[in-house]
PDB file of N, H, CA, C and O in Angstrom:
ATOM      1  N   MET A   1     118.235 110.923 107.503  1.00  0.00           N
ATOM      2  CA  MET A   1     118.399 111.468 105.985  1.00  0.00           C
ATOM      3  C   MET A   1     116.016 111.326 106.793  1.00  0.00           C
ATOM      4  O   MET A   1     115.667 110.642 107.755  1.00  0.00           O
ATOM      5  N   THR A   2     115.085 112.197 105.931  1.00  0.00           N
ATOM      6  H   THR A   2     115.368 112.752 105.150  1.00  0.00           H
ATOM      7  CA  THR A   2     113.714 111.235 106.122  1.00  0.00           C
ATOM      8  C   THR A   2     112.915 111.357 104.976  1.00  0.00           C
ATOM      9  O   THR A   2     113.747 111.990 104.324  1.00  0.00           O
ATOM     10  N   GLY A   3     111.811 111.237 104.092  1.00  0.00           N
ATOM     11  H   GLY A   3     111.135 110.723 104.621  1.00  0.00           H
ATOM     12  CA  GLY A   3     111.361 110.923 103.395  1.00  0.00           C
ATOM     13  C   GLY A   3     111.240 112.157 102.529  1.00  0.00           C
ATOM     14  O   GLY A   3     111.178 112.252 101.303  1.00  0.00           O
ATOM     15  N   THR A   4     111.223 113.023 103.423  1.00  0.00           N
ATOM     16  H   THR A   4     111.273 112.946 104.419  1.00  0.00           H
ATOM     17  CA  THR A   4     111.903 114.651 102.139  1.00  0.00           C
ATOM     18  C   THR A   4     112.871 115.300 102.104  1.00  0.00           C
ATOM     19  O   THR A   4     113.101 116.413 101.629  1.00  0.00           O
ATOM     20  N   ASP A   5     113.712 114.292 102.837  1.00  0.00           N
ATOM     21  H   ASP A   5     113.525 113.389 103.223  1.00  0.00           H
ATOM     22  CA  ASP A   5     115.284 114.447 101.825  1.00  0.00           C
ATOM     23  C   ASP A   5     115.332 114.772 100.037  1.00  0.00           C
ATOM     24  O   ASP A   5     115.517 115.737  99.295  1.00  0.00           O
ATOM     25  N   GLU A   6     115.004 113.133  99.915  1.00  0.00           N
ATOM     26  H   GLU A   6     114.853 112.350 100.518  1.00  0.00           H
ATOM     27  CA  GLU A   6     114.846 112.119  98.678  1.00  0.00           C
ATOM     28  C   GLU A   6     113.834 113.485  97.814  1.00  0.00           C
ATOM     29  O   GLU A   6     114.549 114.037  96.978  1.00  0.00           O
ATOM     30  N   SER A   7     112.775 113.927  97.851  1.00  0.00           N
ATOM     31  H   SER A   7     112.194 113.479  98.530  1.00  0.00           H
ATOM     32  CA  SER A   7     111.973 114.419  96.303  1.00  0.00           C
ATOM     33  C   SER A   7     111.017 114.971  97.923  1.00  0.00           C
ATOM     34  O   SER A   7     110.806 114.688  99.103  1.00  0.00           O
ATOM     35  N   ASP A   8     110.716 115.949  96.802  1.00  0.00           N
ATOM     36  H   ASP A   8     110.887 116.179  95.844  1.00  0.00           H
ATOM     37  CA  ASP A   8     109.711 117.607  97.485  1.00  0.00           C
ATOM     38  C   ASP A   8     108.377 117.468  96.417  1.00  0.00           C
ATOM     39  O   ASP A   8     107.628 118.423  96.213  1.00  0.00           O
ATOM     40  N   ARG A   9     108.259 116.586  95.988  1.00  0.00           N
ATOM     41  H   ARG A   9     108.867 115.810  96.154  1.00  0.00           H
ATOM     42  CA  ARG A   9     106.451 116.505  95.322  1.00  0.00           C
ATOM     43  C   ARG A   9     105.661 115.730  96.515  1.00  0.00           C
ATOM     44  O   ARG A   9     106.196 114.805  97.126  1.00  0.00           O
ATOM     45  N   ASP A  10     104.524 116.123  96.756  1.00  0.00           N
ATOM     46  H   ASP A  10     104.089 116.874  96.260  1.00  0.00           H
ATOM     47  CA  ASP A  10     103.844 115.657  97.611  1.00  0.00           C
ATOM     48  C   ASP A  10     103.430 114.427  97.432  1.00  0.00           C
ATOM     49  O   ASP A  10     103.032 113.792  98.408  1.00  0.00           O
ATOM     50  N   VAL A  11     103.445 113.745  95.902  1.00  0.00           N
ATOM     51  H   VAL A  11     103.768 114.262  95.109  1.00  0.00           H
ATOM     52  CA  VAL A  11     102.805 112.947  95.837  1.00  0.00           C
ATOM     53  C   VAL A  11     103.630 111.494  95.803  1.00  0.00           C
ATOM     54  O   VAL A  11     103.291 110.331  95.583  1.00  0.00           O
ATOM     55  N   ASP A  12     104.986 112.211  96.159  1.00  0.00           N
ATOM     56  H   ASP A  12     105.261 113.155  96.338  1.00  0.00           H
ATOM     57  CA  ASP A  12     106.625 110.820  96.939  1.00  0.00           C
ATOM     58  C   ASP A  12     106.348 110.994  98.185  1.00  0.00           C
ATOM     59  O   ASP A  12     106.230 109.928  98.790  1.00  0.00           O
ATOM     60  N   ARG A  13     106.151 112.212  98.996  1.00  0.00           N
ATOM     61  H   ARG A  13     106.247 113.078  98.505  1.00  0.00           H
ATOM     62  CA  ARG A  13     106.598 112.207 100.454  1.00  0.00           C
ATOM     63  C   ARG A  13     105.397 111.486 100.633  1.00  0.00           C
ATOM     64  O   ARG A  13     105.623 110.564 101.417  1.00  0.00           O
ATOM     65  N   PHE A  14     103.935 111.495 100.167  1.00  0.00           N
ATOM     66  H   PHE A  14     103.751 112.244  99.530  1.00  0.00           H
ATOM     67  CA  PHE A  14     102.848 110.531 100.474  1.00  0.00           C
ATOM     68  C   PHE A  14     103.360 108.991 100.573  1.00  0.00           C
ATOM     69  O   PHE A  14     103.222 108.088 101.398  1.00  0.00           O
ATOM     70  N   GLU A  15     103.897 109.114  99.559  1.00  0.00           N
ATOM     71  H   GLU A  15     104.009 109.848  98.889  1.00  0.00           H
ATOM     72  CA  GLU A  15     103.869 107.174  98.561  1.00  0.00           C
ATOM     73  C   GLU A  15     105.232 106.403 100.144  1.00  0.00           C
ATOM     74  O   GLU A  15     105.344 105.199 100.370  1.00  0.00           O
ATOM     75  N   SER A  16     106.237 107.834 101.145  1.00  0.00           N
ATOM     76  H   SER A  16     106.145 108.812 100.962  1.00  0.00           H
ATOM     77  CA  SER A  16     106.971 107.179 101.492  1.00  0.00           C
ATOM     78  C   SER A  16     106.658 106.501 102.901  1.00  0.00           C
ATOM     79  O   SER A  16     106.877 105.419 103.446  1.00  0.00           O
ATOM     80  N   ALA A  17     105.975 107.817 103.227  1.00  0.00           N
ATOM     81  H   ALA A  17     105.798 108.695 102.784  1.00  0.00           H
ATOM     82  CA  ALA A  17     105.747 107.882 104.102  1.00  0.00           C
ATOM     83  C   ALA A  17     104.452 107.085 104.710  1.00  0.00           C
ATOM     84  O   ALA A  17     104.053 107.084 105.875  1.00  0.00           O
ATOM     85  N   ARG A  18     103.791 106.249 103.303  1.00  0.00           N
ATOM     86  H   ARG A  18     104.115 106.250 102.357  1.00  0.00           H
ATOM     87  CA  ARG A  18     102.883 105.318 104.055  1.00  0.00           C
ATOM     88  C   ARG A  18     103.494 103.975 103.584  1.00  0.00           C
ATOM     89  O   ARG A  18     102.542 103.212 103.743  1.00  0.00           O
ATOM     90  N   ASN A  19     104.018 103.595 103.336  1.00  0.00           N
ATOM     91  H   ASN A  19     104.792 104.215 103.206  1.00  0.00           H
ATOM     92  CA  ASN A  19     105.685 102.886 102.785  1.00  0.00           C
ATOM     93  C   ASN A  19     106.088 102.728 104.459  1.00  0.00           C
ATOM     94  O   ASN A  19     105.871 101.822 105.265  1.00  0.00           O
ATOM     95  N   THR A  20     106.759 104.018 104.573  1.00  0.00           N
ATOM     96  H   THR A  20     106.935 104.753 103.918  1.00  0.00           H
ATOM     97  CA  THR A  20     106.828 103.284 106.263  1.00  0.00           C
ATOM     98  C   THR A  20     105.982 102.713 107.441  1.00  0.00           C
ATOM     99  O   THR A  20     106.240 101.831 108.260  1.00  0.00           O
ATOM    100  N   VAL A  21     104.812 103.558 107.246  1.00  0.00           N
ATOM    101  H   VAL A  21     104.603 104.274 106.580  1.00  0.00           H
ATOM    102  CA  VAL A  21     104.248 103.222 108.334  1.00  0.00           C
ATOM    103  C   VAL A  21     103.840 101.989 108.368  1.00  0.00           C
ATOM    104  O   VAL A  21     103.573 101.243 109.311  1.00  0.00           O
ATOM    105  N   LEU A  22     103.807 101.779 106.633  1.00  0.00           N
ATOM    106  H   LEU A  22     104.023 102.385 105.867  1.00  0.00           H
ATOM    107  CA  LEU A  22     103.233 100.138 106.672  1.00  0.00           C
ATOM    108  C   LEU A  22     103.967  98.986 106.678  1.00  0.00           C
ATOM    109  O   LEU A  22     103.399  97.897 106.606  1.00  0.00           O
ATOM    110  N   GLN A  23     105.573  99.116 106.779  1.00  0.00           N
ATOM    111  H   GLN A  23     106.035 100.001 106.837  1.00  0.00           H
ATOM    112  CA  GLN A  23     106.534  98.233 107.278  1.00  0.00           C
ATOM    113  C   GLN A  23     106.292  97.987 108.731  1.00  0.00           C
ATOM    114  O   GLN A  23     105.954  96.864 109.107  1.00  0.00           O
ATOM    115  N   HIS A  24     106.487  99.234 109.781  1.00  0.00           N
ATOM    116  H   HIS A  24     106.761 100.146 109.475  1.00  0.00           H
ATOM    117  CA  HIS A  24     106.627  99.481 111.013  1.00  0.00           C
ATOM    118  C   HIS A  24     105.656  98.825 111.304  1.00  0.00           C
ATOM    119  O   HIS A  24     105.878  98.234 112.361  1.00  0.00           O
ATOM    120  N   ARG A  25     104.125  98.499 110.689  1.00  0.00           N
ATOM    121  H   ARG A  25     103.944  98.979 109.830  1.00  0.00           H
ATOM    122  CA  ARG A  25     103.362  97.913 111.092  1.00  0.00           C
ATOM    123  C   ARG A  25     103.271  97.331 112.467  1.00  0.00           C
ATOM    124  O   ARG A  25     103.993  98.131 113.062  1.00  0.00           O
ATOM    125  N   ASN A  26     102.707  96.129 113.744  1.00  0.00           N
ATOM    126  H   ASN A  26     102.120  95.479 113.261  1.00  0.00           H
ATOM    127  CA  ASN A  26     102.694  94.938 113.632  1.00  0.00           C
ATOM    128  C   ASN A  26     104.181  94.500 114.398  1.00  0.00           C
ATOM    129  O   ASN A  26     104.532  93.382 114.773  1.00  0.00           O
ATOM    130  N   GLY A  27     105.001  95.967 114.493  1.00  0.00           N
ATOM    131  H   GLY A  27     104.716  96.876 114.188  1.00  0.00           H
ATOM    132  CA  GLY A  27     106.619  95.771 115.120  1.00  0.00           C
ATOM    133  C   GLY A  27     107.477  95.387 114.778  1.00  0.00           C
ATOM    134  O   GLY A  27     108.477  94.870 115.277  1.00  0.00           O
ATOM    135  N   GLY A  28     106.949  95.754 113.309  1.00  0.00           N
ATOM    136  H   GLY A  28     106.137  96.174 112.904  1.00  0.00           H
ATOM    137  CA  GLY A  28     108.212  96.057 112.207  1.00  0.00           C
ATOM    138  C   GLY A  28     108.907  97.143 112.520  1.00  0.00           C
ATOM    139  O   GLY A  28     108.547  98.145 113.138  1.00  0.00           O
ATOM    140  N   THR A  29     109.891  96.880 112.066  1.00  0.00           N
ATOM    141  H   THR A  29     110.183  96.066 111.564  1.00  0.00           H
ATOM    142  CA  THR A  29     111.485  98.117 111.346  1.00  0.00           C
ATOM    143  C   THR A  29     112.009  98.424 110.312  1.00  0.00           C
ATOM    144  O   THR A  29     111.687  97.986 109.207  1.00  0.00           O
ATOM    145  N   CYS A  30     112.923  99.254 110.555  1.00  0.00           N
ATOM    146  H   CYS A  30     113.184  99.609 111.453  1.00  0.00           H
ATOM    147  CA  CYS A  30     113.201  99.608 109.195  1.00  0.00           C
ATOM    148  C   CYS A  30     115.097  99.825 109.571  1.00  0.00           C
ATOM    149  O   CYS A  30     115.776  99.431 110.520  1.00  0.00           O
ATOM    150  N   PHE A  31     115.398 100.510 108.508  1.00  0.00           N
ATOM    151  H   PHE A  31     114.847 100.830 107.737  1.00  0.00           H
ATOM    152  CA  PHE A  31     117.001 100.422 108.692  1.00  0.00           C
ATOM    153  C   PHE A  31     117.462 101.589 109.555  1.00  0.00           C
ATOM    154  O   PHE A  31     118.525 101.683 110.169  1.00  0.00           O
ATOM    155  N   HIS A  32     116.195 102.686 109.465  1.00  0.00           N
ATOM    156  H   HIS A  32     115.332 102.609 108.967  1.00  0.00           H
ATOM    157  CA  HIS A  32     115.956 103.589 110.121  1.00  0.00           C
ATOM    158  C   HIS A  32     116.063 103.422 111.558  1.00  0.00           C
ATOM    159  O   HIS A  32     116.801 104.174 112.194  1.00  0.00           O
ATOM    160  N   CYS A  33     115.088 102.080 112.396  1.00  0.00           N
ATOM    161  H   CYS A  33     114.488 101.469 111.879  1.00  0.00           H
ATOM    162  CA  CYS A  33     115.103 102.388 113.654  1.00  0.00           C
ATOM    163  C   CYS A  33     116.646 102.241 114.139  1.00  0.00           C
ATOM    164  O   CYS A  33     117.804 102.028 113.780  1.00  0.00           O
ATOM    165  N   GLN A  34     115.806 102.506 115.193  1.00  0.00           N
ATOM    166  H   GLN A  34     114.865 102.679 115.484  1.00  0.00           H
ATOM    167  CA  GLN A  34     117.491 102.756 116.077  1.00  0.00           C
ATOM    168  C   GLN A  34     116.844 101.994 117.964  1.00  0.00           C
ATOM    169  O   GLN A  34     115.841 101.282 118.018  1.00  0.00           O
ATOM    170  N   GLY A  35     117.456 102.269 118.915  1.00  0.00           N
ATOM    171  H   GLY A  35     118.270 102.848 118.871  1.00  0.00           H
ATOM    172  CA  GLY A  35     117.516 101.582 120.300  1.00  0.00           C
ATOM    173  C   GLY A  35     115.890 102.740 120.764  1.00  0.00           C
ATOM    174  O   GLY A  35     114.823 102.211 121.077  1.00  0.00           O
ATOM    175  N   GLY A  36     116.049 104.088 120.708  1.00  0.00           N
ATOM    176  H   GLY A  36     116.915 104.518 120.453  1.00  0.00           H
ATOM    177  CA  GLY A  36     115.024 104.954 121.077  1.00  0.00           C
ATOM    178  C   GLY A  36     114.125 105.457 120.328  1.00  0.00           C
ATOM    179  O   GLY A  36     113.931 106.671 120.384  1.00  0.00           O
ATOM    180  N   GLY A  37     113.336 104.605 119.417  1.00  0.00           N
ATOM    181  H   GLY A  37     113.494 103.619 119.371  1.00  0.00           H
ATOM    182  CA  GLY A  37     112.268 104.260 118.606  1.00  0.00           C
ATOM    183  C   GLY A  37     113.234 104.531 116.608  1.00  0.00           C
ATOM    184  O   GLY A  37     114.313 104.367 116.039  1.00  0.00           O
ATOM    185  N   CYS A  38     112.129 104.912 116.420  1.00  0.00           N
ATOM    186  H   CYS A  38     111.252 105.045 116.882  1.00  0.00           H
ATOM    187  CA  CYS A  38     112.467 105.535 114.525  1.00  0.00           C
ATOM    188  C   CYS A  38     112.197 107.098 114.153  1.00  0.00           C
ATOM    189  O   CYS A  38     111.060 107.489 113.891  1.00  0.00           O
ATOM    190  N   GLY A  39     113.064 107.758 114.150  1.00  0.00           N
ATOM    191  H   GLY A  39     113.988 107.440 114.363  1.00  0.00           H
ATOM    192  CA  GLY A  39     112.344 109.252 113.672  1.00  0.00           C
ATOM    193  C   GLY A  39     111.503 109.103 111.800  1.00  0.00           C
ATOM    194  O   GLY A  39     110.584 109.785 111.347  1.00  0.00           O
ATOM    195  N   GLN A  40     112.103 108.221 111.276  1.00  0.00           N
ATOM    196  H   GLN A  40     112.849 107.666 111.644  1.00  0.00           H
ATOM    197  CA  GLN A  40     111.654 108.137 110.179  1.00  0.00           C
ATOM    198  C   GLN A  40     109.638 107.509 110.176  1.00  0.00           C
ATOM    199  O   GLN A  40     108.732 107.750 109.378  1.00  0.00           O
ATOM    200  N   ASP A  41     109.666 106.832 111.223  1.00  0.00           N
ATOM    201  H   ASP A  41     110.401 106.637 111.871  1.00  0.00           H
ATOM    202  CA  ASP A  41     108.095 106.677 111.219  1.00  0.00           C
ATOM    203  C   ASP A  41     107.611 107.579 111.980  1.00  0.00           C
ATOM    204  O   ASP A  41     106.414 107.829 111.839  1.00  0.00           O
ATOM    205  N   ALA A  42     108.023 107.974 112.521  1.00  0.00           N
ATOM    206  H   ALA A  42     108.995 107.771 112.636  1.00  0.00           H
ATOM    207  CA  ALA A  42     107.610 109.628 113.490  1.00  0.00           C
ATOM    208  C   ALA A  42     107.100 110.571 112.022  1.00  0.00           C
ATOM    209  O   ALA A  42     105.993 110.924 111.617  1.00  0.00           O
ATOM    210  N   TRP A  43     108.378 110.738 111.546  1.00  0.00           N
ATOM    211  H   TRP A  43     109.278 110.451 111.875  1.00  0.00           H
ATOM    212  CA  TRP A  43     107.607 111.756 110.231  1.00  0.00           C
ATOM    213  C   TRP A  43     106.640 110.678 109.510  1.00  0.00           C
ATOM    214  O   TRP A  43     105.573 111.256 109.304  1.00  0.00           O
ATOM    215  N   ALA A  44     106.587 109.469 109.089  1.00  0.00           N
ATOM    216  H   ALA A  44     107.454 109.000 109.256  1.00  0.00           H
ATOM    217  CA  ALA A  44     105.726 108.988 107.853  1.00  0.00           C
ATOM    218  C   ALA A  44     103.933 109.254 108.871  1.00  0.00           C
ATOM    219  O   ALA A  44     102.939 109.487 108.184  1.00  0.00           O
ATOM    220  N   ILE A  45     103.822 109.193 110.056  1.00  0.00           N
ATOM    221  H   ILE A  45     104.630 109.003 110.614  1.00  0.00           H
ATOM    222  CA  ILE A  45     102.301 109.012 111.268  1.00  0.00           C
ATOM    223  C   ILE A  45     101.903 110.925 110.741  1.00  0.00           C
ATOM    224  O   ILE A  45     100.799 111.306 110.351  1.00  0.00           O
ATOM    225  N   GLU A  46     103.085 111.763 110.887  1.00  0.00           N
ATOM    226  H   GLU A  46     103.981 111.454 111.204  1.00  0.00           H
ATOM    227  CA  GLU A  46     102.807 112.951 110.367  1.00  0.00           C
ATOM    228  C   GLU A  46     102.471 113.493 109.753  1.00  0.00           C
ATOM    229  O   GLU A  46     101.764 114.473 109.986  1.00  0.00           O
ATOM    230  N   GLU A  47     102.982 112.932 108.217  1.00  0.00           N
ATOM    231  H   GLU A  47     103.557 112.136 108.028  1.00  0.00           H
ATOM    232  CA  GLU A  47     102.928 113.470 106.943  1.00  0.00           C
ATOM    233  C   GLU A  47     101.792 112.687 106.330  1.00  0.00           C
ATOM    234  O   GLU A  47     101.461 112.889 105.162  1.00  0.00           O
ATOM    235  N   LEU A  48     101.000 111.514 107.337  1.00  0.00           N
ATOM    236  H   LEU A  48     101.269 111.350 108.286  1.00  0.00           H
ATOM    237  CA  LEU A  48     100.101 110.818 106.060  1.00  0.00           C
ATOM    238  C   LEU A  48      98.518 112.167 107.159  1.00  0.00           C
ATOM    239  O   LEU A  48      97.439 112.567 106.722  1.00  0.00           O
ATOM    240  N   GLY A  49      99.272 112.452 108.750  1.00  0.00           N
ATOM    241  H   GLY A  49     100.148 112.127 109.105  1.00  0.00           H
ATOM    242  CA  GLY A  49      97.831 112.899 109.511  1.00  0.00           C
ATOM    243  C   GLY A  49      98.063 114.762 107.857  1.00  0.00           C
ATOM    244  O   GLY A  49      97.531 115.870 107.802  1.00  0.00           O
ATOM    245  N   ARG A  50      98.360 114.552 107.595  1.00  0.00           N
ATOM    246  H   ARG A  50      98.792 113.651 107.639  1.00  0.00           H
ATOM    247  CA  ARG A  50      98.500 116.379 106.697  1.00  0.00           C
ATOM    248  C   ARG A  50      97.969 115.695 105.465  1.00  0.00           C
ATOM    249  O   ARG A  50      98.094 116.497 104.540  1.00  0.00           O
ATOM    250  N   HIS A  51      97.299 114.296 104.935  1.00  0.00           N
ATOM    251  H   HIS A  51      97.198 113.644 105.686  1.00  0.00           H
ATOM    252  CA  HIS A  51      96.901 114.208 104.128  1.00  0.00           C
ATOM    253  C   HIS A  51      95.116 112.744 104.080  1.00  0.00           C
ATOM    254  O   HIS A  51      95.115 111.514 104.028  1.00  0.00           O
ATOM    255  N   PRO A  52      93.531 114.127 104.148  1.00  0.00           N
ATOM    256  CA  PRO A  52      92.889 113.025 103.917  1.00  0.00           C
ATOM    257  C   PRO A  52      92.947 111.335 103.554  1.00  0.00           C
ATOM    258  O   PRO A  52      92.378 110.707 104.446  1.00  0.00           O
ATOM    259  N   GLY A  53      93.316 110.739 102.821  1.00  0.00           N
ATOM    260  H   GLY A  53      93.778 111.250 102.096  1.00  0.00           H
ATOM    261  CA  GLY A  53      93.587 109.065 102.459  1.00  0.00           C
ATOM    262  C   GLY A  53      94.651 109.044 103.417  1.00  0.00           C
ATOM    263  O   GLY A  53      94.663 107.861 103.758  1.00  0.00           O
ATOM    264  N   GLY A  54      96.055 109.954 104.420  1.00  0.00           N
ATOM    265  H   GLY A  54      96.046 110.915 104.144  1.00  0.00           H
ATOM    266  CA  GLY A  54      96.343 109.267 105.263  1.00  0.00           C
ATOM    267  C   GLY A  54      96.060 109.143 105.939  1.00  0.00           C
ATOM    268  O   GLY A  54      96.428 108.121 106.518  1.00  0.00           O
ATOM    269  N   ARG A  55      95.050 110.096 106.634  1.00  0.00           N
ATOM    270  H   ARG A  55      94.751 110.927 106.164  1.00  0.00           H
ATOM    271  CA  ARG A  55      94.121 110.167 107.491  1.00  0.00           C
ATOM    272  C   ARG A  55      93.534 108.420 107.883  1.00  0.00           C
ATOM    273  O   ARG A  55      93.680 107.593 108.783  1.00  0.00           O
ATOM    274  N   LYS A  56      92.718 108.567 106.395  1.00  0.00           N
ATOM    275  H   LYS A  56      92.599 109.239 105.664  1.00  0.00           H
ATOM    276  CA  LYS A  56      91.844 106.860 106.442  1.00  0.00           C
ATOM    277  C   LYS A  56      92.618 106.161 106.996  1.00  0.00           C
ATOM    278  O   LYS A  56      92.296 105.784 108.122  1.00  0.00           O
ATOM    279  N   LEU A  57      94.424 105.547 106.221  1.00  0.00           N
ATOM    280  H   LEU A  57      94.685 105.854 105.306  1.00  0.00           H
ATOM    281  CA  LEU A  57      95.123 104.569 106.102  1.00  0.00           C
ATOM    282  C   LEU A  57      95.434 104.662 107.632  1.00  0.00           C
ATOM    283  O   LEU A  57      95.396 103.533 108.121  1.00  0.00           O
ATOM    284  N   LEU A  58      95.807 105.884 108.790  1.00  0.00           N
ATOM    285  H   LEU A  58      95.838 106.801 108.392  1.00  0.00           H
ATOM    286  CA  LEU A  58      95.863 105.391 109.737  1.00  0.00           C
ATOM    287  C   LEU A  58      94.633 104.917 110.557  1.00  0.00           C
ATOM    288  O   LEU A  58      94.658 104.052 111.432  1.00  0.00           O
ATOM    289  N   ARG A  59      94.061 105.291 110.333  1.00  0.00           N
ATOM    290  H   ARG A  59      94.041 105.994 109.622  1.00  0.00           H
ATOM    291  CA  ARG A  59      92.711 105.180 110.900  1.00  0.00           C
ATOM    292  C   ARG A  59      91.958 103.451 110.933  1.00  0.00           C
ATOM    293  O   ARG A  59      90.976 103.097 111.584  1.00  0.00           O
ATOM    294  N   GLN A  60      92.548 102.878 110.291  1.00  0.00           N
ATOM    295  H   GLN A  60      93.346 103.166 109.761  1.00  0.00           H
ATOM    296  CA  GLN A  60      92.850 101.625 109.665  1.00  0.00           C
ATOM    297  C   GLN A  60      93.726 100.775 109.802  1.00  0.00           C
ATOM    298  O   GLN A  60      93.700  99.685 109.231  1.00  0.00           O
ATOM    299  N   LEU A  61      94.525 101.115 110.495  1.00  0.00           N
ATOM    300  H   LEU A  61      94.547 102.001 110.960  1.00  0.00           H
ATOM    301  CA  LEU A  61      95.624 100.506 110.898  1.00  0.00           C
ATOM    302  C   LEU A  61      95.410 100.826 112.186  1.00  0.00           C
ATOM    303  O   LEU A  61      96.526 100.508 112.597  1.00  0.00           O
ATOM    304  N   GLY A  62      94.927 101.152 113.004  1.00  0.00           N
ATOM    305  H   GLY A  62      94.020 101.410 112.670  1.00  0.00           H
ATOM    306  CA  GLY A  62      94.708 101.588 114.432  1.00  0.00           C
ATOM    307  C   GLY A  62      94.700 102.837 115.309  1.00  0.00           C
ATOM    308  O   GLY A  62      94.304 102.859 116.474  1.00  0.00           O
ATOM    309  N   PHE A  63      95.342 104.228 114.388  1.00  0.00           N
ATOM    310  H   PHE A  63      95.664 104.210 113.441  1.00  0.00           H
ATOM    311  CA  PHE A  63      95.987 105.289 115.022  1.00  0.00           C
ATOM    312  C   PHE A  63      94.950 105.934 115.525  1.00  0.00           C
ATOM    313  O   PHE A  63      94.030 106.098 114.723  1.00  0.00           O
ATOM    314  N   PRO A  64      94.796 106.358 116.597  1.00  0.00           N
ATOM    315  CA  PRO A  64      93.973 107.434 117.428  1.00  0.00           C
ATOM    316  C   PRO A  64      93.959 109.228 116.439  1.00  0.00           C
ATOM    317  O   PRO A  64      94.721 110.168 116.670  1.00  0.00           O
ATOM    318  N   ILE A  65      93.006 109.187 115.532  1.00  0.00           N
ATOM    319  H   ILE A  65      92.387 108.424 115.344  1.00  0.00           H
ATOM    320  CA  ILE A  65      93.067 110.039 114.201  1.00  0.00           C
ATOM    321  C   ILE A  65      92.425 111.221 115.147  1.00  0.00           C
ATOM    322  O   ILE A  65      91.658 110.674 115.940  1.00  0.00           O
ATOM    323  N   ASP A  66      92.455 112.447 115.322  1.00  0.00           N
ATOM    324  H   ASP A  66      93.077 112.891 114.678  1.00  0.00           H
ATOM    325  CA  ASP A  66      91.262 114.058 115.698  1.00  0.00           C
ATOM    326  C   ASP A  66      91.801 114.533 114.307  1.00  0.00           C
ATOM    327  O   ASP A  66      92.851 115.016 113.882  1.00  0.00           O
ATOM    328  N   ASP A  67      90.106 114.024 113.602  1.00  0.00           N
ATOM    329  H   ASP A  67      89.253 113.631 113.947  1.00  0.00           H
ATOM    330  CA  ASP A  67      89.960 115.061 112.490  1.00  0.00           C
ATOM    331  C   ASP A  67      89.434 116.094 112.550  1.00  0.00           C
ATOM    332  O   ASP A  67      89.196 116.666 111.487  1.00  0.00           O
ATOM    333  N   SER A  68      89.046 116.736 113.845  1.00  0.00           N
ATOM    334  H   SER A  68      89.239 116.271 114.709  1.00  0.00           H
ATOM    335  CA  SER A  68      88.827 118.067 113.929  1.00  0.00           C
ATOM    336  C   SER A  68      90.196 119.521 113.492  1.00  0.00           C
ATOM    337  O   SER A  68      90.139 120.740 113.332  1.00  0.00           O
ATOM    338  N   THR A  69      91.293 118.457 113.452  1.00  0.00           N
ATOM    339  H   THR A  69      91.339 117.466 113.582  1.00  0.00           H
ATOM    340  CA  THR A  69      92.419 119.778 112.855  1.00  0.00           C
ATOM    341  C   THR A  69      92.295 119.494 111.668  1.00  0.00           C
ATOM    342  O   THR A  69      92.830 120.395 111.023  1.00  0.00           O
ATOM    343  N   GLU A  70      91.768 118.526 110.834  1.00  0.00           N
ATOM    344  H   GLU A  70      91.333 117.793 111.358  1.00  0.00           H
ATOM    345  CA  GLU A  70      91.543 118.834 109.128  1.00  0.00           C
ATOM    346  C   GLU A  70      91.051 120.231 108.912  1.00  0.00           C
ATOM    347  O   GLU A  70      90.280 120.805 109.682  1.00  0.00           O
ATOM    348  N   GLU A  71      91.561 120.756 107.783  1.00  0.00           N
ATOM    349  H   GLU A  71      92.188 120.291 107.157  1.00  0.00           H
ATOM    350  CA  GLU A  71      91.717 122.155 106.698  1.00  0.00           C
ATOM    351  C   GLU A  71      90.298 121.725 107.315  1.00  0.00           C
ATOM    352  O   GLU A  71      89.708 120.673 107.560  1.00  0.00           O
ATOM    353  N   GLY A  72      90.070 123.105 107.436  1.00  0.00           N
ATOM    354  H   GLY A  72      90.549 123.960 107.237  1.00  0.00           H
ATOM    355  CA  GLY A  72      88.222 123.789 107.475  1.00  0.00           C
ATOM    356  C   GLY A  72      87.562 123.698 108.393  1.00  0.00           C
ATOM    357  O   GLY A  72      86.484 124.230 108.657  1.00  0.00           O
ATOM    358  N   GLN A  73      88.295 122.876 109.047  1.00  0.00           N
ATOM    359  H   GLN A  73      89.171 122.443 108.833  1.00  0.00           H
ATOM    360  CA  GLN A  73      88.086 122.442 110.371  1.00  0.00           C
ATOM    361  C   GLN A  73      87.465 123.101 111.563  1.00  0.00           C
ATOM    362  O   GLN A  73      87.845 122.092 112.158  1.00  0.00           O
ATOM    363  N   PRO A  74      86.987 123.684 112.318  1.00  0.00           N
ATOM    364  CA  PRO A  74      87.012 123.679 113.897  1.00  0.00           C
ATOM    365  C   PRO A  74      87.890 123.633 114.634  1.00  0.00           C
ATOM    366  O   PRO A  74      88.313 122.574 114.170  1.00  0.00           O
ATOM    367  N   ARG A  75      88.592 123.854 115.426  1.00  0.00           N
ATOM    368  H   ARG A  75      88.248 124.714 115.803  1.00  0.00           H
ATOM    369  CA  ARG A  75      89.028 123.147 116.332  1.00  0.00           C
ATOM    370  C   ARG A  75      88.796 123.411 117.398  1.00  0.00           C
ATOM    371  O   ARG A  75      89.227 122.712 118.315  1.00  0.00           O
TER     372      ARG A  75
END
């Protein structure tokens, strides 16, 4: 189950993604985590990368963000 299974509203997906990424910072885990990683965390990082505020948060947390893929920007 991913965050998108619970709600299809943009604001709900963003909040779920934000909470998931914050929960995983500094090596934290969630109930979705398994030995090989966490699909929920991967989804959350991808989801946040789709939003300007999400990219800002990811940068603040130390994720390498390529802003050239933003909408309207040359690739």
